[in-house]
C-alpha positions as CSV (number, residue, x, y, z in Angstrom):
1,M,81.8,211.2,82.0
2,P,79.7,208.3,83.3
3,T,79.6,205.2,81.1
4,Q,77.8,202.0,81.3
5,R,79.8,198.8,81.1
6,G,78.6,196.0,78.8
7,R,77.2,192.8,80.1
8,R,80.3,191.9,82.0
9,A,83.8,192.9,82.6
10,R,86.5,190.3,81.9
11,R,89.9,189.8,83.6
12,I,92.6,188.1,81.5
13,T,95.6,186.8,83.3
14,C,99.0,187.9,82.0
15,H,102.5,188.5,83.4
16,D,104.7,191.5,83.6
17,A,108.3,191.8,82.5
18,L,109.5,190.2,85.8
19,L,107.1,187.3,85.2
20,R,104.8,188.4,88.1
21,K,101.2,187.4,87.6
22,Q,99.0,190.4,86.5
23,S,95.7,190.8,84.8
24,V,94.2,192.9,82.0
25,G,90.7,194.2,82.3
26,L,88.5,194.3,79.3
27,W,84.9,195.4,78.8
28,A,82.6,196.7,76.1
29,V,80.7,200.0,76.4
30,P,78.1,199.6,73.7
31,S,76.6,203.1,74.3
32,L,79.9,204.6,73.2
33,G,80.8,201.9,70.7
34,V,84.1,201.3,72.4
35,I,86.1,198.5,74.0
36,V,88.0,199.5,77.1
37,L,91.3,197.7,77.9
38,V,93.0,198.4,81.2
39,A,96.5,197.0,81.6
40,P,98.8,197.0,84.7
41,V,100.0,200.5,85.4
42,A,103.5,201.2,84.0
43,E,104.0,197.6,83.2
44,S,104.2,195.5,80.1
45,A,101.6,192.8,79.7
46,R,103.1,189.5,78.5
47,F,100.7,186.8,77.3
48,Y,101.6,183.2,77.0
49,R,99.8,181.3,74.2
50,E,96.9,180.2,76.3
51,Q,96.5,183.7,77.8
52,A,96.6,185.2,74.3
53,I,93.9,182.8,73.3
54,N,91.8,184.0,76.3
55,L,92.4,187.6,75.4
56,R,91.3,187.0,71.8
57,A,88.1,185.2,73.0
58,A,87.3,188.1,75.3
59,L,87.9,190.6,72.5
60,D,85.6,188.6,70.2
61,E,82.9,188.7,72.9
62,A,83.3,192.4,73.5
63,I,83.1,193.1,69.8
64,A,79.9,191.1,69.6
65,E,78.4,193.2,72.4
66,L,79.2,196.4,70.4
67,S,77.2,195.2,67.4
68,S,74.2,194.0,69.5
69,P,71.4,196.3,70.6
70,T,71.7,197.7,74.1
71,A,69.0,197.0,76.6
């Protein structure tokens, strides 16, 4: 099923259980009214405080995209 990404995809840095640097992808799909979060495959995503703040900000932006009209 083809979907259209919101204004921009976001990458948020995190770490896995072995403290290797990873990232989580996040974007809004306003046409479906959803936010997509893609984490490292078969890994945990560990966020330090600053990374969690970045994740929260990205989620807030994506939520705002859902409530705004699509172009």
